[in-house]
N, C-alpha and C positions, 0 to 999 in steps of 0.2 A: 325457441331461442338457440342461437348458434353460439359457439365458444367465442368467436371474434366479437360478439355483442357484449360480452362481459369484460373485454379488455379495454384498457384506456387508449390504446393505439391499435388501429387496424393493421395487422401484419401484412395485408395485401397492399395497403397504401404506404406503409412505412417499413420496408424489409430490413432485417438486421444488417448492420454495416460490415459484420464479419462473417456472414452466411452461417451463423451458429457455431463457428469454430474459433476459439480463443487462441490466437498466434502470439507466443511469447517471443519478443524480438527486442534487441538493443538498438535497432535501426531508428534513426530519427528522420527518415525521408518523409516527404509530403503525404504519401499514401499511408504509411503506418501511423503517422500523427493524426490523420483524418479518421482512421479506423479507431484509434485509441480514444479520441474525442467522442466519437459516436458511442463507443461502449460506456464511457464514463457517464455521459448524459442520460443514458438509458439504464444505468446500473440501479438495481432495486436492492438496496442495502437494508434488509429487514429479516426478521425470523432467524433461521438457522445460519444464513450467510453472515448477518450482523454478529450473531453469537460467536460464530467461528473466528471472525476477524478480531473481536474483542478478546477472545481467550488467547489467541496468538500474541497480540500486542501486550496484554496485561502480563502474560508470562515473561515476555521479554523485559518489560519495565521492572517487574518484581525481582528479576535476577541481575539487574544492572549492578556492577561492582563486585559480582562474585566471579570466581575463577572460570566458571563455565555457564553456558546457556542451555536451556532445554531445547530439544528439537520439536518441530511440530509435524504431525503426521496427518495428511489429508487423504481420506479414502472415500470411495463412492463408486457406484456402478458407472459403466461406460456412458458418457454423455450427461452425467449428473452435474457438471459444472466445476469440477475440481481445478482444471487449468484456469477457468475464468475467475474463480475466487482468488487464486494465488496472483493472477495478473493484476486484478483490482487491488488486492492487498498491497502488492509491490508499489503501484503507482500512488495510492493513498498514503502509504508509509513515507514515500520519498516526496510527496506532494508535487509530482512531476509538473513542470512548467511548460507552457506553449509559447510560440513566438508572439502571440497577441497578448501575453501577460496573464492569461487564464491559468489556473492551476487544477490539478487533478481534484482536489478537495472542493474547489469552488464549482466544478462541473457536475458533481454528483447531486442530484436534486434533493435527496433526502437522506441525511445521515443521522442516525439516532444520537441523542445528546450525550449518552454515555460513551459511545464510540468517538464522537467529535472531541470529547474531553481527553480521551487516551491519545488521539492523534495530535492534539495540541501539546500534550506532554511530551510526545516524541519530537515535535517541532520546536519546542522550547529549548532544545539542546540538552536535554537530560542525558541522551546517550553520548553526546560530544563531551559534556562535563565529566561524565563518569569515566570515559576513555582517557581524558586528559589527567584526571585524578589518578587513574591506574598507571598512566605513563609516568606521571610525576613521581609516584611512590616507587615504581620500578626503577626509574632513573636514579632516584635518591639512594636505593639499595645498592645498585651496581655502580654508582659513581659516574654514570653516563651523562653526556650533555645533551640537551635538546637540540634539535636541528636549527632552531631559530636563535640560538645563542652563539655568540662568537667568542673565540678564545683571544685574549689580548695580552 
C-alpha cells in the first residue's frame, strides 16, 4: 500500500493550489482569490488545528470588554503549518466573502461544532457590541461626542 492510497484525494491528480506555501496577502485579485478558495475547500480543521483556532478565539471572546487582550503565540518547526493556520484563522474569523457570495466559513468542508459556535459568536457582533459599549463609556467619561451625532 502506498501513502497516496490512504488519502482522500490523490495529490498527483489534485495538486495543492498554493504549492504547499501559505501566502498571506491583502490582495483581492483573481489569482489570490482562487488560491484562497482552494485552500479553504481543502482545509482540514480538526485535531490540533481546530484546538489552536478554538483557543485563540475563546481567549479573545473571554477578554472582550477588558482593557487588554492576550496575545497568541504560534510556534512550530519549519513547514509545520504555522502560516497556514494563521491565514485560515484570519479568513474564518472575518468570514471573508467572495464575488459569487460564498464565504470562508461556507467553503470549509468540516468545521467542528464547538468551533462553529465560537465563530458564530464572533459573527453575531459580540466584538462590535463590546467596542461600542467601550466607546460609549469612554465618550461618557470624557464628554466626547460620537461621530454619528450632530451638534445642533
